[in-house]
C-alpha positions in Angstrom: -139.3 -211.6 -131.4 -142.4 -214.4 -132.6 -140.0 -215.8 -135.5 -136.9 -216.9 -132.7 -139.4 -218.0 -130.6 -141.6 -220.0 -131.9 -137.8 -221.6 -133.8 -136.8 -222.3 -129.4 -140.0 -223.9 -129.6 -140.1 -226.1 -131.3 -136.3 -226.9 -130.8 -137.4 -227.9 -127.5 -140.6 -229.7 -128.0 -138.1 -232.0 -130.7 -135.2 -231.8 -127.8 -135.8 -236.4 -126.9 -135.4 -236.9 -131.2 -132.4 -234.5 -131.3 -131.0 -236.3 -128.4 -131.8 -239.7 -129.6 -130.1 -239.8 -133.0 -127.2 -237.7 -130.9 -127.0 -241.1 -129.2 -127.1 -243.0 -131.7 -124.7 -241.9 -133.7 -122.1 -242.1 -130.6 -123.2 -245.1 -130.4 -122.5 -246.1 -133.8 -118.8 -244.8 -133.7 -118.1 -245.9 -130.4 -118.9 -249.5 -132.2 -116.7 -248.5 -135.1 -113.7 -247.9 -133.6 -114.1 -250.8 -131.4 -114.6 -252.9 -134.5 -111.6 -251.5 -136.4 -108.5 -253.6 -137.5 -105.5 -253.5 -138.8 -105.0 -255.1 -141.8 -101.6 -256.1 -141.2 -98.6 -255.5 -138.2 -96.7 -252.2 -139.8 -92.7 -252.2 -139.2 -91.0 -250.0 -136.5 -90.3 -246.4 -138.9 -86.8 -245.7 -136.4 -86.0 -249.6 -135.3 -87.7 -252.0 -138.1 -89.2 -253.6 -135.3 -92.2 -256.0 -134.9 -94.1 -255.7 -131.8 -95.7 -252.9 -132.3 -98.6 -252.4 -128.7 -102.2 -250.3 -129.9 -102.9 -247.5 -127.5 -105.1 -245.1 -128.5 -108.1 -244.7 -131.8 -110.4 -242.7 -132.2 -112.3 -241.1 -135.6 -110.3 -238.1 -138.1 -110.8 -236.8 -141.5 -108.3 -237.0 -143.5 -106.7 -233.7 -144.6 -106.3 -234.1 -149.5 -105.1 -231.5 -150.2 -106.0 -228.6 -147.9 -109.5 -230.0 -147.8 -110.8 -232.3 -145.3 -112.5 -235.2 -146.0 -115.7 -236.1 -145.1 -115.9 -238.7 -144.1 -113.8 -240.1 -140.3 -111.4 -242.9 -140.9 -110.3 -244.8 -137.5 -106.4 -243.5 -136.5 -104.6 -246.1 -134.8 -102.4 -244.7 -131.9 -98.9 -247.1 -131.5 -95.8 -247.6 -129.3 -92.9 -249.7 -129.5 -91.6 -250.6 -127.5 -88.5 -251.4 -128.7 -87.3 -247.4 -128.9 -90.2 -246.2 -127.0 -91.6 -244.2 -130.0 -95.2 -244.0 -131.4 -96.4 -244.1 -134.2 -99.5 -242.9 -135.5 -101.6 -245.3 -139.1 
């Protein structure tokens, strides 16, 4: 019980540092998302037209051969006003 109690006490004493670290990491991720840009405008796969609109950007892990990559990538969700469908890039 004493070892568990000491661990809890240490976590309690270092809570402000942990919270600051979490906030800093979240701010970096938010900045990465807001700065992300498409290198070129993709054509719509269904109607083959341009004019897609970005409706969402988020960070995600890519899965390759059943294993998730440790690096997060920005996932763009685009909406086509012509055929009213969404695509993810």
